[in-house]
C-alpha positions in Angstrom: 25.4 7.4 15.2 22.9 9.6 16.8 23.2 13.5 16.8 24.2 13.4 20.5 27.1 11.0 20.2 28.6 13.7 17.3 31.1 16.2 18.5 30.3 19.8 18.2 32.6 19.9 15.0 30.7 16.9 13.3 27.5 18.6 13.9 28.6 21.7 12.4 29.8 19.6 9.6 26.5 18.1 9.1 24.5 21.2 9.3 26.7 23.0 6.7 26.3 20.0 4.3 22.6 20.2 4.9 22.4 23.7 4.2 24.2 23.1 0.8 21.7 20.6 -0.2 18.9 22.8 0.7 20.5 25.9 -1.3 21.0 23.4 -4.2 17.3 22.0 -4.3 16.1 25.9 -4.1 18.2 26.9 -7.1 17.0 23.7 -8.9 13.3 24.4 -8.0 13.6 28.1 -9.1 15.5 27.5 -12.3 16.4 23.9 -13.1 19.6 21.9 -12.9 21.0 24.3 -15.5 21.2 27.1 -13.1 23.1 24.9 -10.3 26.6 25.6 -9.9 29.0 25.6 -6.9 29.5 29.4 -7.3 25.4 29.8 -7.1 25.2 27.4 -4.1 28.2 29.5 -2.2 26.3 32.8 -3.1 23.0 31.4 -1.6 24.4 30.3 1.9 27.0 33.3 2.1 30.2 30.8 1.6 33.2 30.6 -0.3 33.1 28.6 -3.4 36.3 26.6 -2.4 34.9 26.1 0.9 32.3 24.0 -0.6 34.7 21.3 -1.8 35.2 20.4 1.9 31.7 18.9 1.8 31.2 17.8 -1.8 33.9 17.0 -4.5 32.1 18.5 -7.5 28.6 19.8 -8.4 27.5 16.3 -9.8 28.2 15.1 -6.4 25.6 17.7 -4.9 23.3 16.4 -7.4 23.8 12.8 -6.7 23.1 13.7 -3.0 20.0 15.5 -3.8 18.8 12.5 -6.2 19.3 10.2 -3.3 17.1 12.4 -0.9 14.6 12.5 -3.8 14.6 8.5 -4.2 14.1 8.2 -0.4 11.3 10.7 -0.3 9.6 9.0 -3.3 10.1 5.5 -1.5 8.4 7.2 1.8 4.9 8.0 -0.5 4.9 4.7 -1.8 5.4 3.0 1.5 2.6 5.0 2.9 0.2 2.8 0.7 -1.2 0.2 3.0 -0.2 -3.4 2.2 -3.6 -4.5 3.5 -5.2 -3.3 0.3 -6.4 -5.6 -2.1 -3.7 -6.3 -4.4 -5.2 -4.5 -7.4 -6.6 -1.5 -5.5 -2.8 -1.3 -4.3 -1.4 -1.0 -7.5 -3.6 2.0 -8.4 -2.9 3.6 -5.0 1.0 2.9 -5.6 0.7 4.6 -9.2 -1.2 7.8 -7.3 1.3 8.1 -4.6 3.9 8.2 -7.4 2.1 11.1 -9.0 1.6 12.9 -5.8 5.3 12.7 -5.0 6.1 14.5 -8.4 3.2 17.1 -8.0 4.4 17.8 -4.6 8.1 17.6 -5.2 8.6 18.8 -8.8 12.2 19.5 -8.1 13.1 16.2 -7.0 11.3 14.3 -9.7 12.8 16.2 -12.7 16.3 16.1 -11.1 15.9 12.3 -10.5 14.7 11.6 -14.0 16.1 14.3 -16.4 19.7 14.9 -14.9 21.8 12.7 -17.4 24.3 12.2 -14.1 21.7 10.8 -12.2 21.0 8.0 -14.5 21.7 4.3 -13.2 25.1 2.9 -14.3 24.3 -0.6 -16.6 27.8 -1.5 -16.9 28.6 -4.8 -15.9 24.9 -6.0 -14.9 23.2 -9.1 -15.9 21.3 -9.0 -19.2 17.7 -8.1 -18.4 18.3 -7.2 -14.9 18.0 -3.9 -13.2 21.3 -2.1 -11.9 21.8 -2.1 -8.0 20.8 1.7 -7.8 17.2 0.5 -8.7 17.4 -2.2 -6.1 19.2 -1.0 -3.2 17.6 0.1 0.1 17.0 3.7 -0.9 15.1 2.8 -4.2 11.4 2.6 -4.6 11.6 0.3 -7.5 11.6 -2.8 -5.3 8.2 -1.5 -3.8 6.8 -1.6 -7.4 8.2 -4.8 -8.2 6.7 -6.4 -4.9 3.1 -4.7 -5.9 3.2 -6.3 -9.4 4.2 -9.4 -8.0 1.6 -9.5 -5.1 -1.1 -8.9 -7.8 0.2 -11.6 -10.2 0.1 -14.1 -7.3 -3.4 -13.2 -6.4 -4.5 -13.6 -10.0 -5.5 -9.9 -10.3 -3.1 -9.3 -13.1 -1.2 -11.4 -15.6 2.4 -10.7 -16.9 2.2 -9.3 -20.2 2.3 -11.7 -23.3 5.8 -13.2 -23.3 7.2 -11.1 -20.8 8.1 -10.9 -17.4 8.0 -9.4 -13.8 10.6 -6.6 -15.0 8.9 -5.6 -18.1 5.3 -5.8 -16.5 6.4 -3.5 -14.0 7.9 -1.0 -16.3 4.6 -1.0 -18.5 3.0 0.1 -15.3 5.7 2.5 -14.5 5.6 4.1 -17.7 1.8 4.9 -17.6 2.1 6.4 -14.2 5.4 8.4 -15.0 3.8 9.9 -18.1 0.9 11.3 -16.2 3.5 12.6 -13.3 5.4 14.2 -16.1 2.5 15.8 -17.9 1.0 17.1 -14.9 4.1 19.0 -13.6 5.4 20.4 -17.0 3.4 20.8 -19.8 -0.1 20.6 -18.2 0.7 22.2 -14.8 -1.5 25.1 -15.6 -4.4 23.6 -16.9 -7.6 23.4 -14.7 -9.0 19.7 -14.9 -10.2 17.0 -12.4 -6.8 15.3 -13.2 -6.6 13.3 -9.9 -9.9 11.5 -10.9 -8.6 10.7 -14.4 -5.6 9.4 -12.9 -7.5 7.2 -10.6 -9.7 6.1 -13.5 -7.0 5.4 -15.6 -4.8 3.4 -13.4 -7.8 1.3 -12.4 -8.5 0.5 -16.1 -5.2 -0.4 -16.9 -4.9 -2.7 -14.0 -8.3 -4.3 -15.0 -6.6 -4.7 -18.7 -3.7 -6.6 -17.2 -5.9 -9.0 -15.2 -7.8 -12.3 -16.4 
């Protein structure tokens, strides 16, 4: 449904809902998820705490909505990497896009990956398979899986010894995620050419997975 098709009341509802999420994101950016509360959000937008429950059932629901926005933003960053690149170069650029997302959106990044309530649910999933949250249309994980699969098919990389697509993608993700986490936390004030280091590191890692 387009914005023009919504009633004035529905548009007001959406605007208030978005204002709540923007206030929540600002609070997280300033003080971390621990500072987020219904009252803090209500104070930020000059609203009654009880009134916020008309839009979200709990603080956890707000965190979930923010994480969903974060996942969608991360996916947009990764989709900006041209598929026309050679598969090995594509993998490097995909990793750099992930790191750039973290640097430019540290609030989203930390909320997604450090909040317990934001973790995917693995109950009932097939052994060894990713949960639904990691494979739906809002997740960037299928983009990574597709990049690894294309690089394998092109002979640019091989699956890790005795492992398959999921584990090989995990290995690449772990390297990229570690760099991103260091750059926005422990090393965020250090002056060094991390951009070049990241590019060379990822290129070397991809070469190491090759023939």
